[in-house]
Backbone as CSV, one residue per row, in Angstrom:
resi,resn,N_x,N_y,N_z,CA_x,CA_y,CA_z,C_x,C_y,C_z
1,MET,-90.524,-29.762,79.511,-91.221,-29.220,80.466,-91.874,-27.880,79.776
2,LEU,-93.598,-27.906,79.974,-94.151,-27.095,79.640,-94.669,-25.862,80.133
3,CYS,-94.772,-24.713,79.462,-94.978,-23.105,80.672,-96.146,-22.704,79.871
4,TYR,-96.869,-21.883,80.556,-98.150,-21.127,79.903,-97.915,-19.705,79.557
5,PHE,-97.648,-19.304,78.560,-97.511,-18.121,78.210,-98.455,-17.509,77.135
6,ASN,-99.690,-16.147,77.360,-100.258,-15.662,76.677,-100.709,-16.604,76.341
7,ASN,-101.906,-17.474,77.061,-103.297,-18.201,76.605,-102.825,-19.708,75.818
8,GLN,-101.665,-20.121,76.313,-101.340,-21.002,75.300,-100.357,-22.074,75.971
9,PHE,-100.286,-23.340,76.306,-99.229,-24.028,76.920,-98.144,-24.392,75.974
10,ILE,-96.947,-23.584,76.050,-95.724,-24.166,75.351,-95.117,-24.797,75.974
11,PRO,-93.792,-25.819,74.858,-92.745,-25.553,75.419,-91.689,-24.220,76.363
12,LEU,-90.959,-25.198,77.458,-90.811,-23.858,78.007,-89.360,-23.081,77.287
13,THR,-88.668,-23.892,76.617,-87.255,-23.830,75.950,-88.072,-22.668,74.677
14,THR,-89.015,-22.578,74.377,-89.472,-21.541,72.970,-90.394,-20.728,73.764
15,ALA,-90.478,-20.183,75.083,-91.246,-19.219,75.373,-90.342,-18.053,75.432
16,ALA,-90.367,-16.486,75.018,-89.379,-15.352,74.821,-90.033,-14.314,74.705
17,LEU,-89.689,-13.320,75.694,-90.718,-12.034,75.442,-89.710,-11.059,74.045
18,SER,-90.365,-10.174,74.107,-89.891,-9.332,73.322,-88.603,-8.612,74.320
19,VAL,-87.997,-7.811,73.559,-87.112,-6.675,73.219,-87.409,-6.016,74.107
20,THR,-88.713,-5.329,73.440,-89.164,-3.888,74.002,-90.131,-4.262,75.029
21,ASP,-90.332,-5.177,75.511,-91.310,-6.005,76.714,-90.468,-4.897,77.886
22,LEU,-91.827,-4.299,79.133,-90.818,-3.424,79.891,-90.784,-3.705,80.802
23,GLY,-90.554,-5.743,80.936,-89.919,-6.040,81.949,-88.546,-5.789,82.416
24,LEU,-88.412,-5.969,80.458,-87.051,-6.039,80.544,-86.164,-4.640,79.933
25,GLN,-87.276,-4.044,79.384,-86.698,-2.165,79.405,-86.715,-1.913,80.874
26,ARG,-87.555,-1.618,81.197,-87.658,-0.912,82.831,-87.508,-1.283,83.946
27,GLY,-87.614,-3.362,84.176,-87.988,-3.881,85.479,-89.430,-3.368,85.899
28,TYR,-90.459,-3.236,85.028,-91.468,-3.305,85.643,-92.300,-4.768,85.110
29,GLY,-92.712,-5.053,86.522,-93.089,-6.478,86.103,-93.507,-6.725,87.699
30,ILE,-94.516,-7.972,87.987,-95.057,-8.311,89.456,-94.790,-9.642,89.016
31,PHE,-95.052,-10.633,89.785,-94.318,-12.159,89.782,-95.441,-12.856,91.612
32,ASP,-95.268,-13.966,91.558,-95.701,-14.409,92.784,-95.215,-15.565,92.718
33,PHE,-94.784,-16.866,93.649,-94.369,-18.025,93.339,-94.183,-18.971,94.718
34,ILE,-95.497,-20.275,94.387,-96.441,-21.293,94.846,-95.462,-22.187,94.899
35,ARG,-94.947,-22.838,96.134,-94.486,-23.990,96.341,-95.649,-25.634,95.828
36,VAL,-95.100,-26.361,95.331,-96.297,-27.419,95.293,-95.787,-28.504,95.947
37,ALA,-96.781,-29.441,96.282,-96.311,-30.861,97.360,-96.950,-31.574,96.475
38,ASN,-96.438,-32.343,96.165,-97.537,-33.598,95.744,-98.310,-33.436,94.529
39,GLN,-97.931,-32.415,94.110,-98.825,-31.974,93.138,-100.037,-31.048,93.541
40,VAL,-100.104,-30.200,94.858,-100.473,-29.708,95.723,-100.576,-28.118,95.466
41,PRO,-100.778,-27.143,94.812,-100.433,-25.894,95.081,-100.752,-25.495,96.555
42,LEU,-99.387,-25.416,97.099,-100.467,-24.852,98.761,-100.292,-23.154,98.682
43,TYR,-101.302,-23.215,99.431,-102.070,-21.728,99.690,-102.123,-20.803,98.310
44,ILE,-102.939,-21.589,97.543,-103.130,-20.716,96.447,-103.672,-19.748,96.252
45,ASP,-105.081,-19.834,97.030,-105.719,-18.784,97.156,-105.205,-17.696,97.936
46,ASP,-104.442,-17.632,99.150,-103.454,-16.424,99.253,-102.467,-16.168,98.051
47,HIS,-101.531,-16.946,97.885,-101.037,-16.631,96.400,-101.737,-15.422,95.278
48,LEU,-103.012,-16.251,95.208,-103.322,-15.457,93.956,-104.066,-14.127,94.458
49,ASP,-104.408,-14.511,95.486,-105.093,-12.856,95.962,-104.175,-11.940,96.378
50,ARG,-102.672,-12.062,96.776,-101.378,-11.387,96.739,-101.117,-10.912,95.248
51,PHE,-100.838,-11.885,94.007,-100.563,-11.571,92.661,-101.373,-10.772,91.916
52,TYR,-103.207,-10.526,92.446,-104.092,-9.710,91.851,-103.943,-8.706,92.714
53,HIS,-103.854,-8.772,93.628,-103.265,-7.450,94.417,-102.279,-6.532,93.865
54,SER,-101.270,-7.177,93.455,-99.809,-6.460,93.119,-100.674,-6.136,91.880
55,ALA,-100.758,-6.728,91.078,-101.528,-6.468,89.677,-102.123,-4.935,89.763
56,GLU,-103.219,-5.036,90.264,-104.233,-3.953,90.257,-102.893,-2.805,91.057
57,TYR,-102.303,-2.716,92.045,-101.824,-1.576,92.679,-100.152,-1.164,91.149
58,MET,-99.994,-2.100,90.428,-99.447,-1.618,89.503,-99.436,-1.225,87.962
59,ARG,-101.037,-1.276,87.942,-101.484,-1.391,86.905,-101.505,-2.460,86.035
60,LEU,-100.999,-3.423,86.122,-101.040,-4.324,84.989,-102.474,-5.024,84.853
61,PRO,-103.202,-5.265,84.019,-104.488,-5.675,84.259,-104.228,-7.219,83.318
62,VAL,-104.909,-8.474,84.110,-104.810,-9.245,84.022,-106.492,-10.241,82.901
63,LYS,-106.419,-10.816,81.998,-107.076,-11.187,81.387,-108.018,-12.051,82.229
64,GLN,-107.395,-13.052,82.730,-108.138,-14.425,83.167,-108.811,-14.254,84.806
65,SER,-109.608,-14.208,85.251,-110.165,-13.860,86.629,-109.424,-15.052,87.481
66,LYS,-109.568,-15.159,89.014,-108.597,-15.724,89.683,-108.825,-17.526,89.515
67,ASN,-110.655,-18.188,89.414,-110.569,-18.846,88.935,-110.333,-19.652,87.769
68,GLU,-109.742,-19.128,86.849,-109.575,-19.333,85.338,-107.939,-19.547,85.644
69,LEU,-107.288,-18.531,86.254,-106.129,-18.721,86.573,-105.909,-19.995,87.351
70,LYS,-106.462,-20.317,88.800,-106.106,-21.594,88.712,-106.211,-22.636,88.411
71,ALA,-107.174,-22.441,87.635,-107.051,-23.613,86.591,-106.092,-24.112,85.809
72,ILE,-105.715,-22.830,85.412,-104.497,-22.979,84.247,-103.697,-23.423,85.267
73,ILE,-102.898,-23.075,86.623,-101.842,-23.580,87.402,-102.646,-25.340,87.895
74,TYR,-103.337,-25.895,88.009,-103.590,-27.075,88.018,-103.256,-27.934,86.785
75,GLU,-104.263,-27.216,85.659,-103.582,-27.628,84.535,-101.939,-28.444,83.903
76,LEU,-101.705,-26.925,84.202,-99.740,-27.281,84.071,-99.048,-28.288,84.787
77,ILE,-99.938,-28.394,86.589,-98.695,-29.202,87.071,-99.571,-30.705,86.750
78,GLN,-100.584,-30.944,86.199,-100.744,-32.192,85.793,-100.283,-32.805,84.443
79,LYS,-100.112,-31.917,83.509,-99.243,-31.587,82.406,-98.037,-32.238,82.407
80,ASN,-96.922,-31.321,83.774,-95.446,-31.543,83.495,-95.163,-32.667,84.486
81,ALA,-96.618,-33.009,85.295,-96.893,-34.636,85.854,-95.023,-34.237,86.810
82,LEU,-94.807,-33.318,88.056,-93.845,-33.136,88.658,-94.299,-33.180,90.114
83,SER,-94.467,-34.316,90.981,-94.304,-34.202,92.284,-94.344,-32.846,92.905
84,ASP,-93.035,-32.390,93.208,-92.602,-31.445,94.082,-92.194,-29.911,93.235
85,SER,-92.453,-29.262,93.341,-92.179,-28.392,92.476,-92.263,-26.715,92.508
86,GLY,-92.334,-25.816,91.937,-92.666,-24.553,92.312,-93.181,-23.989,90.979
87,ILE,-94.436,-22.815,90.832,-94.829,-22.532,89.669,-94.462,-20.676,90.063
88,ARG,-94.155,-20.147,89.340,-93.594,-18.977,89.347,-95.134,-18.212,88.527
89,ILE,-95.684,-16.757,88.618,-96.609,-16.933,87.801,-95.473,-15.286,87.437
90,LEU,-95.760,-14.717,86.749,-95.472,-13.570,86.161,-95.736,-12.509,85.134
91,LEU,-95.682,-11.575,85.427,-96.531,-10.470,84.689,-95.646,-9.559,84.412
92,THR,-95.671,-8.922,83.331,-94.394,-8.256,83.267,-95.652,-7.047,82.239
93,GLY,-95.120,-5.792,81.875,-95.371,-4.858,81.523,-95.920,-4.609,79.700
94,GLY,-95.370,-5.659,78.934,-95.492,-5.552,77.425,-94.740,-4.867,76.955
95,ALA,-94.980,-5.316,75.573,-93.635,-4.921,74.335,-94.837,-3.436,74.416
96,SER,-93.878,-1.894,74.743,-94.082,-0.648,74.827,-93.103,-0.017,73.788
97,PRO,-94.502,0.926,72.717,-93.829,1.373,71.397,-92.789,3.012,71.975
98,ASP,-92.283,3.291,73.288,-91.822,4.268,73.806,-91.262,3.433,75.132
99,GLY,-91.438,2.652,75.529,-90.238,1.593,76.362,-90.752,2.770,77.685
100,TYR,-92.237,2.990,77.764,-92.996,3.348,79.130,-94.286,3.362,79.152
101,GLU,-94.917,3.408,78.055,-96.334,3.151,78.126,-96.993,1.807,78.101
102,ILE,-97.695,1.795,79.004,-97.831,0.507,79.182,-98.797,-0.104,78.128
103,ILE,-99.399,-1.295,77.617,-100.038,-1.473,76.593,-100.819,-2.961,76.940
104,GLN,-100.150,-3.953,76.435,-100.442,-5.515,76.714,-99.474,-6.035,77.536
105,PRO,-99.947,-6.571,79.057,-99.210,-7.131,79.628,-98.710,-8.361,79.079
106,ASN,-97.614,-9.159,79.447,-97.635,-10.335,79.518,-97.747,-10.969,80.307
107,LEU,-98.127,-12.730,80.240,-97.936,-13.310,81.387,-97.781,-14.982,81.496
108,THR,-96.594,-14.833,82.134,-95.967,-16.366,81.562,-95.883,-16.606,83.012
109,ILE,-96.762,-18.025,83.279,-96.683,-19.251,84.443,-95.186,-20.293,84.131
110,ILE,-94.308,-20.861,84.511,-93.458,-21.312,84.774,-93.427,-22.552,85.915
111,GLU,-93.133,-23.409,85.451,-93.357,-24.471,86.658,-91.497,-25.367,86.801
112,GLN,-90.909,-25.207,87.733,-89.724,-26.000,87.636,-89.598,-27.225,89.302
113,PRO,-89.186,-27.705,88.823,-88.801,-28.768,90.115,-88.060,-28.308,91.418
114,LEU,-88.616,-27.945,92.165,-88.103,-27.900,93.555,-88.156,-28.755,94.521
115,SER,-86.965,-28.692,95.433,-87.030,-30.166,96.345,-87.869,-29.239,97.592
116,PRO,-88.686,-30.013,98.528,-89.307,-29.767,99.960,-88.439,-29.652,100.958
117,PRO,-88.599,-28.362,102.045,-88.178,-28.468,102.609,-88.366,-29.609,103.831
118,PRO,-86.800,-28.855,104.485,-86.848,-30.612,105.634,-88.080,-30.791,106.449
119,ASP,-88.221,-31.914,107.070,-89.143,-31.996,108.019,-88.561,-31.976,109.396
120,VAL,-87.266,-31.290,109.017,-86.751,-31.106,110.411,-86.372,-29.927,110.228
121,VAL,-86.238,-29.147,111.787,-86.025,-28.193,111.822,-84.101,-27.700,111.461
122,PRO,-84.215,-26.704,110.094,-82.983,-26.734,109.876,-82.061,-25.936,110.494
123,SER,-80.818,-25.993,110.227,-79.495,-25.449,110.854,-79.975,-24.003,110.938
124,GLY,-79.369,-23.098,111.381,-79.225,-21.899,111.260,-78.813,-20.498,110.291
125,TYR,-79.473,-19.691,109.692,-78.872,-18.439,108.869,-77.919,-17.471,109.506
126,LYS,-76.993,-17.213,109.009,-76.567,-16.045,109.913,-77.126,-15.244,108.165
127,LEU,-77.416,-13.492,109.429,-77.488,-12.240,108.090,-77.112,-11.597,108.626
128,VAL,-76.974,-10.720,107.199,-76.194,-9.363,107.485,-77.021,-8.077,107.242
129,THR,-77.067,-7.004,108.198,-77.725,-5.908,107.889,-77.361,-4.713,106.687
130,TYR,-78.246,-4.203,106.448,-78.170,-3.288,105.095,-78.707,-2.327,105.024
131,ALA,-78.110,-1.220,104.865,-79.871,-0.060,104.867,-80.209,0.208,103.827
132,HIS,-81.348,-0.159,103.278,-81.886,-0.212,102.324,-83.844,-0.402,102.493
133,GLN,-84.517,-0.024,101.596,-86.074,0.016,102.053,-86.060,-0.201,100.654
134,ARG,-87.092,-1.006,100.129,-87.517,-1.631,99.156,-88.391,-0.491,98.544
135,GLN,-88.341,-0.055,96.759,-89.665,0.670,96.242,-91.075,-0.157,96.950
136,LEU,-92.277,0.776,96.862,-93.450,-0.369,96.953,-93.915,-1.312,97.578
137,PRO,-93.026,-1.559,98.774,-92.835,-3.192,99.653,-93.912,-3.555,99.529
138,GLN,-95.265,-3.020,99.952,-96.625,-4.384,100.114,-96.434,-4.432,98.437
139,VAL,-95.706,-4.911,97.244,-96.217,-5.754,95.913,-94.908,-6.329,96.110
140,LYS,-95.205,-7.813,95.501,-94.061,-8.427,95.255,-93.902,-8.128,93.715
141,THR,-92.799,-7.407,93.140,-92.847,-6.970,92.082,-91.088,-8.084,91.695
142,THR,-90.718,-7.444,90.388,-89.351,-8.328,89.569,-88.215,-7.229,90.169
143,ASN,-88.410,-6.725,90.778,-87.169,-5.423,91.126,-86.054,-6.299,92.323
144,TYR,-85.131,-6.936,92.262,-84.365,-7.131,93.022,-83.281,-6.789,92.929
145,LEU,-83.087,-5.810,92.377,-81.285,-5.039,92.322,-80.351,-5.245,93.368
146,VAL,-81.296,-4.556,94.321,-80.249,-4.789,95.323,-79.920,-6.058,95.652
147,ALA,-80.876,-6.420,96.192,-80.717,-7.824,96.784,-79.549,-8.805,95.770
148,VAL,-79.810,-8.531,94.473,-78.776,-9.492,93.827,-77.392,-9.018,93.293
149,TRP,-77.008,-7.470,93.448,-76.062,-7.072,93.582,-75.404,-6.691,94.974
150,LEU,-75.562,-7.331,96.253,-75.669,-7.749,97.197,-74.880,-8.908,97.071
151,GLN,-74.876,-9.934,96.454,-74.981,-11.234,96.861,-73.169,-11.615,97.144
152,PRO,-72.716,-10.811,96.489,-71.075,-10.944,96.292,-70.423,-10.099,97.968
153,TRP,-71.375,-9.553,98.042,-70.580,-9.388,99.382,-71.430,-9.765,100.632
154,VAL,-72.763,-10.359,100.779,-73.160,-11.332,101.606,-71.876,-12.493,101.698
155,LYS,-71.481,-12.924,100.737,-70.895,-14.527,100.272,-69.176,-14.137,101.542
156,GLU,-69.122,-12.637,101.548,-67.962,-11.929,101.647,-68.056,-12.152,103.122
157,GLN,-69.181,-12.112,103.725,-69.421,-11.817,104.832,-69.644,-13.320,105.436
158,GLY,-69.700,-14.278,104.442,-69.756,-15.595,105.442,-71.024,-15.935,106.206
159,ALA,-72.144,-15.119,105.464,-73.458,-15.430,105.354,-74.538,-15.624,104.497
160,ASP,-76.053,-15.680,105.277,-76.844,-16.990,104.272,-77.458,-15.932,103.582
161,ASP,-77.816,-14.313,103.954,-78.580,-13.566,103.264,-78.297,-12.180,104.002
162,VAL,-79.061,-11.191,103.730,-79.371,-9.851,103.811,-80.708,-9.411,104.187
163,LEU,-80.448,-8.578,105.705,-81.532,-8.437,106.142,-81.446,-6.695,106.442
164,TYR,-82.696,-5.939,105.336,-82.363,-4.715,105.509,-83.539,-3.838,106.677
165,GLN,-82.502,-2.885,106.666,-82.971,-1.952,107.869,-83.146,-0.111,107.654
166,GLN,-83.704,0.292,108.486,-83.563,2.183,107.522,-83.725,2.369,109.133
167,ASN,-82.571,3.230,109.465,-82.115,3.959,110.513,-82.636,3.285,111.861
168,GLY,-82.087,2.100,112.016,-82.073,1.133,112.989,-83.414,0.534,112.869
169,ILE,-84.173,0.611,112.123,-85.509,-0.307,112.182,-85.207,-1.266,111.051
170,VAL,-85.323,-2.740,111.498,-85.593,-3.661,110.564,-86.561,-4.143,109.470
171,SER,-86.617,-4.577,108.488,-87.976,-4.685,107.797,-88.450,-6.267,107.685
172,GLU,-87.151,-6.520,106.377,-87.090,-8.071,105.944,-86.091,-8.085,105.111
173,CYS,-85.808,-9.391,104.737,-84.949,-10.104,104.051,-85.584,-9.991,102.110
174,PRO,-84.922,-10.079,101.052,-85.013,-9.878,99.995,-86.425,-11.014,99.939
175,ARG,-85.751,-12.566,99.934,-87.533,-13.503,100.149,-88.161,-13.774,101.238
176,SER,-87.860,-13.086,102.723,-88.107,-14.030,103.470,-88.986,-12.773,104.769
177,ASN,-89.704,-12.989,105.916,-90.004,-12.110,106.756,-89.160,-12.351,108.036
178,PHE,-88.978,-11.579,108.510,-88.327,-11.516,110.043,-88.890,-11.659,110.773
179,PHE,-88.607,-12.490,112.328,-88.938,-12.491,113.572,-88.177,-12.782,114.708
180,ILE,-88.522,-12.120,115.558,-87.671,-12.060,116.641,-88.796,-13.038,117.640
181,VAL,-87.997,-13.736,118.509,-88.923,-14.051,119.829,-88.265,-12.985,121.203
182,THR,-88.448,-12.599,121.827,-88.141,-11.847,123.353,-87.969,-12.681,124.228
183,LYS,-87.395,-12.569,125.074,-86.990,-13.119,126.694,-87.910,-13.483,126.957
184,ASP,-88.988,-12.695,127.103,-90.616,-12.974,127.669,-91.274,-14.153,126.855
185,GLY,-90.720,-14.707,125.978,-91.548,-15.383,124.623,-92.433,-14.844,123.954
186,LEU,-91.867,-13.477,123.966,-92.999,-12.988,122.556,-92.491,-12.953,121.169
187,ILE,-93.569,-13.321,120.789,-93.178,-13.401,118.993,-93.323,-11.970,118.400
188,VAL,-92.090,-11.175,117.462,-92.581,-10.239,117.161,-92.276,-9.954,115.865
189,THR,-92.794,-9.277,115.180,-92.574,-9.378,113.452,-92.758,-7.794,112.831
190,PRO,-91.868,-7.360,111.807,-92.851,-5.995,111.492,-93.628,-5.991,110.887
191,ALA,-94.406,-4.464,110.828,-95.441,-4.681,110.800,-95.766,-3.496,109.173
192,LYS,-94.697,-2.894,109.086,-94.391,-2.207,108.196,-93.399,-1.492,107.049
193,ASN,-93.692,-1.445,105.449,-92.297,-1.721,104.694,-91.840,-2.986,104.402
194,ILE,-93.045,-3.911,104.312,-93.098,-5.656,104.484,-93.476,-5.869,102.824
195,LEU,-93.026,-6.855,102.450,-93.908,-7.926,102.013,-94.657,-8.477,102.965
196,ASN,-96.037,-8.522,102.472,-96.592,-9.780,103.976,-96.847,-11.188,102.786
197,GLY,-95.888,-12.178,103.636,-95.765,-13.149,103.174,-96.708,-14.717,103.342
198,ILE,-96.927,-15.307,102.811,-97.923,-16.049,102.953,-97.641,-16.873,104.131
199,ILE,-96.397,-17.422,104.149,-96.094,-18.063,106.192,-96.446,-17.282,106.731
200,ARG,-95.894,-15.913,106.951,-95.793,-15.191,107.762,-97.388,-15.016,108.246
201,LYS,-98.501,-14.802,107.017,-100.347,-15.378,107.408,-100.657,-16.178,108.227
202,GLN,-99.844,-17.500,107.576,-100.012,-18.823,108.509,-99.726,-18.344,109.795
203,ILE,-98.504,-18.119,109.995,-97.989,-17.776,111.624,-98.551,-16.786,112.520
204,LEU,-98.728,-15.601,112.075,-99.875,-14.591,112.703,-101.399,-15.674,112.452
205,LYS,-101.842,-16.504,112.164,-102.895,-17.504,112.317,-102.856,-18.438,113.324
206,LEU,-101.942,-19.160,113.085,-101.842,-20.238,113.750,-101.138,-20.104,115.068
207,GLY,-100.193,-19.552,115.421,-99.521,-19.005,116.646,-100.450,-18.805,117.733
208,PRO,-101.420,-17.849,117.695,-102.449,-17.442,118.825,-103.188,-18.495,118.966
209,LEU,-103.501,-19.414,118.057,-104.549,-20.677,118.349,-103.777,-21.608,119.185
210,HIS,-102.396,-21.572,118.980,-101.564,-22.881,119.772,-101.029,-21.724,121.247
211,GLY,-101.409,-20.834,121.625,-101.416,-20.160,122.595,-99.555,-19.179,123.160
212,MET,-99.633,-18.939,121.416,-98.023,-18.225,121.352,-98.913,-16.877,121.172
213,ARG,-97.610,-15.865,121.894,-98.090,-15.014,121.587,-97.526,-13.752,120.377
214,ILE,-98.137,-13.043,119.823,-97.813,-12.011,118.575,-97.523,-11.126,118.410
215,GLU,-97.039,-10.157,118.015,-97.007,-8.909,118.223,-96.616,-8.310,116.677
216,GLU,-97.322,-7.557,115.650,-96.546,-6.515,114.782,-96.595,-5.522,115.089
217,ARG,-95.106,-5.036,114.983,-94.374,-3.592,115.163,-93.501,-3.268,114.663
218,ASP,-92.852,-2.278,115.060,-91.262,-1.684,114.467,-90.375,-2.890,115.197
219,VAL,-89.531,-3.359,114.735,-88.330,-4.261,115.223,-87.063,-3.198,115.376
220,SER,-86.231,-3.073,116.073,-84.896,-2.058,116.003,-84.365,-3.071,116.201
221,ILE,-82.977,-2.432,116.203,-81.316,-3.189,115.912,-81.404,-3.302,117.287
222,GLU,-81.888,-2.414,118.382,-81.830,-2.770,120.149,-82.666,-4.255,120.562
223,ASP,-83.926,-4.233,119.458,-84.695,-5.090,119.934,-84.227,-6.646,119.436
224,ILE,-83.240,-6.608,118.351,-82.696,-7.868,118.016,-81.526,-8.231,119.057
225,ARG,-80.888,-7.365,119.436,-79.632,-7.707,120.673,-80.235,-8.223,122.003
226,LEU,-81.436,-7.794,122.390,-82.288,-7.931,123.725,-82.763,-9.386,123.248
227,ALA,-82.985,-10.207,122.087,-83.841,-11.004,121.842,-83.179,-12.483,122.375
228,LYS,-83.775,-13.499,122.683,-83.619,-14.659,123.148,-83.861,-15.849,121.104
229,GLU,-84.353,-15.543,120.302,-84.538,-15.942,118.954,-84.824,-15.335,118.109
230,ALA,-84.155,-15.699,117.153,-84.500,-15.667,115.438,-84.692,-15.980,114.482
231,PHE,-85.777,-16.088,113.507,-86.080,-16.958,112.486,-87.070,-15.826,111.291
232,ILE,-86.541,-16.656,110.059,-87.475,-16.300,108.856,-87.965,-17.209,108.720
233,SER,-89.305,-16.805,107.654,-90.101,-17.647,106.875,-90.441,-16.609,105.441
234,SER,-90.513,-18.363,104.345,-90.688,-17.765,102.985,-91.724,-19.226,102.719
235,SER,-92.355,-19.237,101.810,-93.524,-20.334,101.150,-92.135,-21.298,100.531
236,THR,-91.091,-20.787,100.196,-89.915,-22.123,100.176,-89.259,-22.445,101.242
237,LYS,-89.592,-22.211,102.412,-88.540,-22.482,103.654,-89.192,-23.064,104.728
238,ARG,-90.424,-22.443,104.883,-91.209,-22.797,105.714,-90.413,-21.780,106.800
239,VAL,-89.683,-22.836,107.675,-89.000,-21.617,108.939,-87.477,-21.990,109.057
240,ILE,-86.931,-21.018,109.218,-85.303,-21.354,109.448,-85.240,-19.890,110.471
241,PRO,-84.397,-20.940,111.404,-83.643,-20.332,112.824,-82.569,-19.146,112.643
242,VAL,-82.367,-18.050,112.672,-81.351,-17.731,112.466,-80.339,-17.765,114.000
243,ARG,-78.994,-18.066,113.744,-78.002,-17.908,114.475,-77.374,-17.020,114.542
244,GLN,-77.272,-15.805,113.848,-76.495,-14.759,114.258,-77.480,-13.498,113.261
245,VAL,-77.173,-12.130,113.306,-77.413,-11.278,113.106,-76.078,-9.918,113.001
246,ASP,-75.530,-9.871,112.013,-73.902,-9.349,112.357,-73.040,-9.644,113.612
247,ASP,-72.875,-9.145,114.389,-72.537,-9.740,115.752,-72.951,-10.026,116.932
248,MET,-74.568,-10.049,116.631,-75.050,-10.791,117.554,-75.515,-12.812,117.472
249,HIS,-75.409,-13.007,118.262,-75.793,-14.637,118.232,-76.685,-15.510,119.297
250,PHE,-77.538,-15.733,118.375,-78.778,-17.312,119.027,-78.309,-18.175,118.706
251,VAL,-78.507,-19.170,120.167,-79.080,-20.442,120.201,-80.183,-20.981,119.727
252,VAL,-79.726,-21.868,118.709,-80.757,-23.115,118.092,-80.822,-23.936,118.278
253,SER,-82.420,-24.151,118.884,-82.537,-25.587,120.084,-83.612,-26.184,119.528
254,PRO,-83.486,-27.574,119.621,-84.902,-28.672,119.786,-86.331,-27.780,120.085
255,ALA,-86.251,-27.173,121.819,-86.526,-26.675,122.784,-87.102,-24.975,122.295
256,SER,-86.816,-24.611,121.490,-87.091,-23.157,121.036,-88.209,-22.887,120.941
257,LEU,-88.927,-21.573,120.567,-90.107,-21.149,120.378,-89.916,-21.568,118.838
258,THR,-89.022,-21.227,118.235,-88.762,-21.193,116.576,-89.152,-22.547,116.337
259,SER,-88.404,-23.496,116.981,-88.893,-25.018,116.594,-90.113,-25.635,116.705
260,LYS,-90.697,-24.774,117.800,-92.180,-25.367,117.687,-93.077,-24.344,116.643
261,ILE,-92.597,-23.472,116.522,-93.598,-22.563,115.288,-93.242,-23.700,113.893
262,PHE,-92.178,-24.294,113.304,-91.888,-25.090,112.440,-92.398,-26.416,112.260
263,GLU,-92.367,-27.099,113.588,-93.385,-28.173,113.793,-95.085,-27.892,113.452
264,LEU,-95.437,-26.935,113.718,-96.792,-26.231,113.773,-96.858,-25.948,112.009
265,LEU,-96.575,-25.416,111.499,-96.461,-24.946,110.108,-96.419,-26.249,109.452
266,ARG,-95.664,-27.438,109.609,-94.985,-28.691,109.066,-96.421,-29.099,109.190
267,ASP,-96.909,-29.427,110.480,-98.149,-30.507,110.656,-99.556,-30.115,110.516
268,ASN,-99.440,-28.072,109.917,-100.932,-27.865,109.337,-100.880,-27.854,108.136
269,GLU,-99.577,-27.985,106.948,-99.642,-28.341,105.383,-100.351,-28.677,105.022
270,PRO,-101.035,-27.405,104.119,-102.250,-28.249,103.313,-102.011,-29.883,102.396
271,HIS,-102.720,-30.607,102.500,-102.334,-32.099,101.564,-102.914,-32.192,99.900
């Protein structure tokens, strides 16, 4: 397997960052992750727009233009010849003389085998809430400290993932956006303190074109308790129904609005 590391394609096993890199020293870095289906990087322009937004916000200069970076990704896909995979674009702070100052970031692009999501609606997830708000939530940083630290606790709860909340207002899961469906069929998703997901964007765009009502606003724990459905979305999962949040249970049904959204995304996926 090849990766792209600072202007060259090299074997993944030989790629290495300096121990003085700010990504290691301070956890200072950003990334984006693109699902590749049949050697097609899905929603690549949306992912790259978000990547450059994150880089600019974090004051991490990128030498390559968007078109140059896109060409590198396509070349890496061609070289590795994997049908279904994931592309991770990683930009770390780079070697720093004092462990604090940004001099020259390191760009690494890694491709890894990745099974495609199922073509049928998957079984539902159980989520557990936890009081936390990510730093700089609008940026896709490499800082997953709390999410990784919580993993043993999540497993102890018999859950699949954690849903962050603050003062009774939920925001997101560590790697996915959260939605509820109210009893009158309104789809609601948190509007602030979140990362704007690529699949979330597709739902907001495609849903209204197919007669679905969608609203971005605060979502409280009480809103979840009164909802009839809940689901999460991400680039690697499309949509996964939520069967339970804490002690609140939902019925996962083929006739649900969640299932319709899943089918809409699946049928409109780029080829």
